[in-house]
C-alpha positions as CSV (number, residue, x, y, z in Angstrom):
1,M,0.0,0.0,0.0
2,E,1.3,3.3,-1.0
3,T,1.6,6.1,1.6
4,K,-0.6,9.1,0.8
5,K,1.0,12.6,0.9
6,Y,-1.2,15.4,2.0
7,S,-0.7,19.0,1.1
8,S,-3.1,20.6,3.6
9,Y,-4.8,19.9,6.9
10,A,-8.2,20.1,5.1
11,E,-7.3,17.0,3.1
12,I,-6.3,15.2,6.3
13,N,-9.6,16.2,8.0
14,H,-11.6,15.1,5.0
15,D,-10.0,11.6,5.0
16,L,-10.4,11.4,8.8
17,E,-14.1,12.2,8.4
18,I,-14.5,9.5,5.7
19,L,-12.8,7.0,8.0
20,K,-15.0,8.0,10.9
21,L,-18.1,7.5,8.8
22,E,-16.9,4.1,7.5
23,K,-16.2,3.1,11.1
24,E,-19.7,4.1,12.1
25,I,-21.2,2.2,9.1
26,H,-19.3,-1.0,10.0
27,Y,-20.4,-0.6,13.7
28,K,-24.0,-0.3,12.7
29,K,-23.7,-3.4,10.4
30,M,-22.2,-5.3,13.2
31,L,-25.1,-4.3,15.6
32,L,-27.7,-5.3,12.9
33,S,-26.0,-8.7,12.4
34,I,-26.1,-9.3,16.2
35,D,-29.8,-8.4,16.3
36,K,-30.5,-10.8,13.4
37,T,-28.6,-13.5,15.2
38,K,-30.6,-12.9,18.4
39,E,-33.9,-13.1,16.4
40,S,-32.9,-16.4,14.8
41,F,-32.5,-17.9,18.3
42,L,-35.7,-16.5,19.8
43,P,-38.9,-18.4,19.2
44,S,-41.4,-16.7,16.8
45,K,-44.7,-15.2,17.9
46,P,-46.8,-18.3,17.0
47,V,-44.5,-20.5,19.1
48,L,-44.9,-18.1,22.0
49,F,-48.7,-18.0,21.6
50,V,-48.8,-21.8,21.7
51,N,-46.6,-21.8,24.8
52,D,-48.9,-19.3,26.6
53,L,-51.9,-21.3,25.5
54,Y,-50.3,-24.5,26.9
55,K,-49.5,-22.8,30.2
56,K,-53.1,-21.5,30.5
57,I,-54.7,-24.9,29.7
58,F,-52.4,-27.0,31.9
59,S,-52.6,-24.7,34.9
60,G,-55.1,-25.3,37.7
61,S,-57.3,-28.3,38.3
62,L,-58.1,-29.0,34.6
63,G,-54.4,-29.1,33.9
64,T,-53.8,-31.6,36.7
65,I,-56.6,-33.9,35.4
66,L,-55.2,-33.6,31.8
67,K,-51.6,-34.4,33.0
68,I,-52.9,-37.6,34.6
69,A,-55.3,-38.6,31.9
70,I,-53.2,-38.0,28.8
71,P,-50.5,-40.6,29.6
72,Y,-53.2,-43.2,30.3
73,A,-55.0,-42.4,27.1
74,I,-51.7,-42.7,25.1
75,N,-50.9,-46.0,26.9
76,W,-54.4,-47.4,26.1
77,Y,-54.1,-46.4,22.5
78,I,-50.7,-48.0,22.1
79,N,-51.6,-51.2,23.9
80,R,-55.2,-51.7,22.6
81,K,-55.9,-55.0,20.9
82,R,-56.2,-54.8,17.2
83,G,-59.0,-56.6,15.4
84,D,-57.8,-59.1,12.8
């Protein structure tokens, strides 16, 4: 890389301003990339909705009954006799 020779302080300040703006652009791109990465790891809104719905259904007495009944129902379905 060739060394640039300046003839005035205005040229130096101009290049410094350009470098400052390039640095800020790269910083903003990095922040955007971090935000996109965070979004890719977070569950989407439908998943959060299903999770909230699950918590509402399985909380309280109905939830207790369902937590007991569902394994029995699955076990019955798996072990039922099939007609030949």
